C-alpha positions as CSV (number, residue, x, y, z in Angstrom):
1,M,-8.2,-9.3,-17.0
2,N,-8.1,-5.2,-17.7
3,S,-5.0,-4.3,-14.7
4,I,-4.2,-0.8,-14.6
5,L,-0.9,-2.2,-12.9
6,S,1.0,-5.0,-13.0
7,V,3.6,-6.5,-10.4
8,S,5.7,-9.6,-11.2
9,G,8.4,-11.0,-9.5
10,L,9.3,-7.9,-7.7
11,S,12.5,-7.9,-5.5
12,V,13.8,-4.9,-3.2
13,F,16.8,-5.4,-0.8
14,Y,18.6,-2.8,1.6
15,F,22.5,-3.4,1.4
16,S,25.3,-2.6,3.5
17,D,28.8,-2.8,4.0
18,R,28.2,-6.0,6.2
19,E,25.0,-7.4,5.4
20,V,21.7,-7.8,2.9
21,V,18.3,-6.7,4.2
22,R,15.7,-8.9,1.3
23,A,13.1,-6.5,2.3
24,V,10.2,-7.8,-0.7
25,E,11.1,-10.9,-2.5
26,D,9.6,-11.9,-5.6
27,V,6.2,-10.4,-5.2
28,S,4.2,-10.2,-8.1
29,F,-0.2,-9.7,-7.9
30,E,-2.1,-7.4,-10.4
31,L,-4.6,-4.6,-9.6
32,P,-7.4,-4.6,-11.7
33,R,-8.9,-0.8,-13.2
34,N,-11.2,1.0,-11.1
35,N,-10.4,-1.3,-8.1
36,S,-8.6,-1.2,-4.7
37,V,-5.7,-4.3,-3.7
38,G,-5.3,-4.0,0.0
39,L,-1.7,-4.9,1.2
40,A,-1.9,-5.8,5.0
41,G,0.8,-7.8,7.1
42,E,2.6,-6.8,10.4
43,S,5.0,-4.0,10.5
44,G,8.8,-4.4,9.2
45,C,6.7,-7.3,6.5
46,G,7.7,-5.2,3.4
47,K,4.3,-3.4,2.5
48,S,6.0,0.3,2.5
49,T,9.0,-0.8,0.7
50,L,6.9,-2.4,-1.7
51,G,4.6,0.5,-1.9
52,T,7.8,2.9,-2.5
53,A,9.4,1.1,-5.0
54,I,6.3,0.7,-7.3
55,I,6.9,4.7,-7.6
56,R,10.4,4.0,-8.2
57,S,11.1,5.8,-4.5
58,I,13.5,3.4,-3.1
59,Q,16.3,5.4,-1.9
60,N,20.2,4.1,-0.9
61,P,21.0,1.7,0.3
62,G,17.5,0.2,-0.9
63,K,17.9,-1.5,-4.6
64,I,15.2,-2.9,-6.6
65,V,17.2,-6.0,-8.0
66,S,14.8,-7.5,-10.1
67,G,11.1,-7.9,-11.3
68,S,8.9,-5.8,-13.3
69,V,6.2,-3.3,-12.8
70,V,3.8,-2.4,-15.5
71,L,1.3,0.7,-15.6
72,N,-1.3,1.1,-18.6
73,G,1.2,-1.5,-20.4
74,I,4.3,0.4,-19.8
75,D,7.4,-0.9,-18.0
76,I,8.0,1.4,-15.5
77,F,11.9,0.0,-15.0
78,S,12.6,-0.2,-18.6
79,I,12.7,4.1,-18.8
80,S,14.6,6.8,-17.9
81,D,13.9,8.7,-14.7
82,S,14.1,11.9,-16.5
83,E,11.0,10.1,-18.7
84,F,9.5,8.9,-15.5
85,D,9.2,12.3,-13.4
86,K,8.5,14.4,-16.6
87,T,5.0,11.6,-17.9
88,I,4.0,9.5,-14.9
89,R,5.2,10.4,-11.2
90,W,2.1,12.1,-10.0
91,K,0.5,12.5,-13.5
92,K,-0.1,8.4,-13.8
93,I,0.6,7.0,-10.1
94,A,0.8,9.1,-7.1
95,M,1.5,7.9,-3.4
96,I,0.3,9.2,0.2
97,F,3.3,8.4,2.4
98,Q,3.1,7.2,5.9
99,G,2.9,9.8,8.9
100,A,2.3,12.5,5.5
101,M,0.1,14.8,6.7
102,N,3.3,14.9,9.6
103,S,5.5,16.5,6.5
104,L,3.6,19.7,5.5
105,N,5.8,22.3,6.1
106,P,4.6,24.4,9.4
107,V,6.3,27.8,8.2
108,F,3.7,27.6,4.2
109,T,0.3,28.2,3.9
110,I,-1.4,24.8,2.5
111,G,-1.6,27.4,-0.7
112,K,1.9,27.8,-1.1
113,Q,2.7,24.0,-1.1
114,I,-0.2,23.1,-3.2
115,N,0.9,25.9,-5.6
116,E,4.4,24.2,-5.3
117,I,3.9,20.8,-6.7
118,L,1.8,22.2,-9.6
119,F,4.8,24.6,-10.3
120,E,7.5,21.4,-10.0
121,H,5.5,19.5,-12.4
122,G,5.4,22.3,-15.1
123,F,1.3,22.7,-14.5
124,K,0.0,24.5,-17.8
125,G,-3.8,25.2,-16.6
126,N,-5.3,26.9,-14.4
127,F,-4.1,26.9,-10.9
128,S,-6.7,28.4,-8.5
129,K,-8.9,26.3,-10.8
130,C,-7.1,22.8,-10.0
131,I,-6.8,23.5,-6.9
132,S,-10.6,24.3,-6.4
133,E,-11.5,21.3,-8.4
134,T,-9.4,19.2,-6.6
135,L,-10.2,20.7,-2.7
136,S,-13.7,19.9,-3.4
137,Q,-13.1,16.2,-4.5
138,V,-12.1,15.8,-0.6
139,L,-14.7,18.1,0.8
140,L,-12.8,21.1,1.1
141,D,-13.0,24.3,0.4
142,D,-10.3,27.7,-0.6
143,S,-10.9,28.9,3.0
144,V,-8.1,26.2,3.9
145,L,-5.1,28.0,1.8
146,S,-4.8,30.8,3.6
147,K,-4.1,28.7,7.2
148,Y,-0.7,26.8,8.5
149,P,-0.9,23.0,9.0
150,H,-0.9,23.7,12.7
151,E,-4.6,25.4,12.5
152,L,-5.9,22.5,11.2
153,S,-7.2,19.0,12.5
154,G,-5.3,15.8,11.3
155,G,-8.5,14.7,9.2
156,Q,-8.3,18.3,7.2
157,K,-4.6,17.9,7.2
158,Q,-5.1,14.0,6.1
159,R,-7.7,15.5,3.1
160,I,-5.1,18.0,1.9
161,V,-2.6,15.6,1.8
162,I,-4.8,13.2,-0.4
163,A,-5.7,16.5,-2.3
164,M,-2.1,16.8,-3.0
165,A,-1.4,13.9,-4.3
166,L,-4.9,14.1,-6.9
167,L,-4.0,17.2,-8.3
168,L,-2.4,15.8,-11.9
169,R,-5.3,13.6,-11.6
170,P,-3.6,10.2,-11.5
171,E,-5.0,7.2,-11.9
172,L,-3.5,5.4,-9.6
173,L,-3.4,6.0,-6.1
174,I,-0.9,4.5,-3.3
175,A,-2.3,5.2,0.1
176,D,0.6,4.0,2.7
177,E,-1.3,3.9,6.3
178,P,-3.7,6.6,5.5
179,T,-5.9,6.4,8.5
180,T,-3.0,5.7,11.0
181,S,-3.0,8.0,14.0
182,L,-6.2,9.3,13.4
183,D,-9.3,8.7,15.5
184,V,-12.2,6.0,14.8
185,L,-14.4,9.0,13.8
186,V,-12.2,10.6,11.4
187,Q,-10.8,7.3,10.1
188,A,-14.2,6.8,8.6
189,Q,-14.7,10.1,6.8
190,I,-11.1,9.0,5.1
191,I,-12.3,5.7,4.1
192,N,-15.4,7.3,2.9
193,L,-13.5,9.5,0.8
194,L,-11.2,6.7,-0.8
195,K,-14.5,4.8,-1.8
196,R,-16.2,7.9,-2.8
197,L,-13.4,8.7,-5.5
198,K,-13.1,5.4,-6.5
199,K,-16.5,5.3,-7.5
200,Q,-17.0,9.0,-8.8
201,H,-13.9,9.1,-10.5
202,G,-12.9,5.5,-11.6
203,L,-9.3,5.7,-9.2
204,S,-7.5,2.5,-8.6
205,I,-6.1,2.0,-5.1
206,L,-3.2,0.4,-3.7
207,F,-4.3,0.8,-0.1
208,I,-1.6,-0.4,2.4
209,S,-2.5,-0.8,6.1
210,H,-2.0,-3.5,9.2
211,D,-5.7,-2.8,9.7
212,L,-7.5,-5.2,8.4
213,G,-10.7,-4.1,9.4
214,V,-10.0,-0.9,7.8
215,I,-9.0,-2.5,4.8
216,S,-11.8,-4.7,4.4
217,E,-13.8,-1.6,4.3
218,V,-11.8,-0.6,1.0
219,A,-10.2,-3.2,-0.8
220,E,-12.1,-5.3,-3.2
221,L,-8.9,-8.0,-3.2
222,I,-5.9,-8.3,-0.7
223,G,-2.3,-9.3,-0.4
224,I,-1.1,-10.9,2.9
225,M,2.1,-10.1,3.5
226,Y,4.8,-11.7,5.3
227,A,8.8,-11.3,5.6
228,G,8.8,-9.4,2.2
229,Q,6.6,-12.1,0.4
230,I,2.9,-12.1,-0.4
231,V,2.3,-15.1,1.1
232,E,-1.6,-15.2,0.0
233,F,-3.7,-12.9,-2.5
234,G,-7.9,-13.1,-3.6
235,D,-10.3,-11.5,-3.5
236,S,-11.7,-10.1,0.3
237,H,-14.8,-12.2,0.8
238,S,-12.5,-15.4,0.4
239,I,-9.7,-14.4,2.1
240,Y,-11.5,-13.2,5.0
241,I,-14.3,-15.9,5.3
242,N,-11.7,-18.9,4.3
243,P,-8.1,-17.9,4.8
244,K,-5.8,-20.8,3.7
245,H,-2.0,-19.5,4.6
246,P,-1.8,-20.4,8.4
247,Y,-0.5,-17.0,8.9
248,T,-3.2,-15.0,7.4
249,Q,-5.6,-17.2,9.5
250,K,-3.6,-16.6,12.6
251,L,-3.6,-13.1,11.7
252,I,-7.7,-13.2,11.1
253,A,-8.1,-15.2,14.2
254,S,-6.5,-12.4,16.2
255,V,-9.0,-9.7,15.4
256,P,-11.5,-8.9,18.1
257,R,-15.2,-9.7,16.9
258,L,-18.2,-7.9,18.6
259,S,-20.7,-10.9,17.9
260,E,-18.5,-13.7,19.0
261,N,-18.0,-14.4,22.7
262,A,-14.7,-15.2,22.6
263,I,-13.1,-15.8,25.7
264,Q,-9.6,-14.8,24.2
265,L,-7.8,-13.6,21.4
266,E,-5.6,-15.6,19.7
267,F,-1.9,-14.9,18.8
268,L,1.1,-15.9,17.1
269,K,4.0,-17.8,19.1
270,G,7.8,-16.8,18.5
271,K,9.0,-13.9,16.3
272,P,9.4,-12.9,12.6
273,P,12.7,-14.2,11.2
274,N,15.9,-11.7,10.7
275,M,15.5,-10.1,7.5
276,T,19.5,-10.4,6.7
277,N,19.7,-14.1,7.4
278,L,17.2,-15.5,5.7
279,Q,17.3,-19.3,5.8
280,P,15.8,-21.4,2.8
281,G,12.1,-22.4,2.9
282,C,8.5,-21.3,4.3
283,R,9.7,-17.8,6.2
284,F,6.8,-19.0,8.7
285,F,8.1,-22.0,9.2
286,E,9.1,-21.5,12.7
287,R,5.9,-20.0,14.0
288,C,3.8,-22.3,11.6
289,P,1.1,-24.8,13.4
290,F,1.5,-27.1,10.7
291,A,5.2,-26.8,9.8
292,M,6.2,-30.1,8.0
293,E,9.5,-31.0,7.0
294,I,9.1,-30.6,3.0
295,C,8.5,-26.6,4.7
296,K,12.9,-26.5,4.9
297,T,12.4,-25.7,1.3
298,D,11.1,-22.9,-0.2
299,P,7.0,-23.4,-0.8
300,P,5.8,-23.1,-4.2
301,V,2.6,-20.7,-5.3
302,V,-0.2,-22.7,-5.3
303,R,-3.1,-21.0,-8.1
304,D,-6.5,-21.0,-8.4
305,G,-8.1,-18.8,-10.4
306,G,-7.6,-15.5,-9.1
307,R,-6.7,-16.8,-5.5
308,S,-2.9,-17.9,-4.6
309,V,-0.9,-19.4,-1.8
310,R,2.6,-19.8,-1.2
311,C,2.3,-22.8,0.8
312,W,3.1,-26.7,1.4
313,L,-0.2,-27.4,2.6
314,Y,-1.8,-27.2,-0.6
315,K,0.5,-28.5,-3.6
């Protein structure tokens, strides 16, 4: 597999004086070049922490405790912070953070904020040409440069944020909930924009969302996260048509369908485990309709071609 990104055994914990939150633990997957991987799961399952760890932006009290992230054959955890900032961050890999459009500085024009990115990263080319070309990629023109964030619509601000991430021509884009808080029409515009960028510019995308419907429009591969672990991974068609892990099955069954005469939506009983007091075994054990005694021991990751599932049912 020609992968641009390979994540292996990645674990990220948050430490305090009295407890440890195992936010991401033993996560492994590959993202093929010019493809998209969607990460889905309920709030608090570790999706954003995973994306932030890949771009080496974990802040205290968080810490990457194990694992590797290989980007284009380079283990990015093995190089210094200065080397990563100089050669990789925003140049090879960029991230749209959750709620990023609300982080635009209200007292500076869009043009000033975009210019600052190029200046801070030591861009040596023609600033105006680079900015104009990038804005055109996200279907905007130079007229937005003189405006302040409050003068733009939500969709325009989100496209500005995407343009900022694309300024230095990265090969991999991590998009963390890029359509959250947008109305459905603007969501469709952003989704179509990302699909077009992937097709026309060879962009690889790690798309993070709790919305399985949105992910189905973007991603060829899907990873389902639960309580800090990827419990199922595979191509999107297989995941949606034949989900294997009980959590994936319940997650997909909870999505309303216009084409079916469903009387009521399914829901998950119970609540996610306490991430500061995780017990041995499957983390979905207390909520699983198929729980067995053996599930009290850590489940294996069962692989079948490009499909994997972390569950005793398939051992």
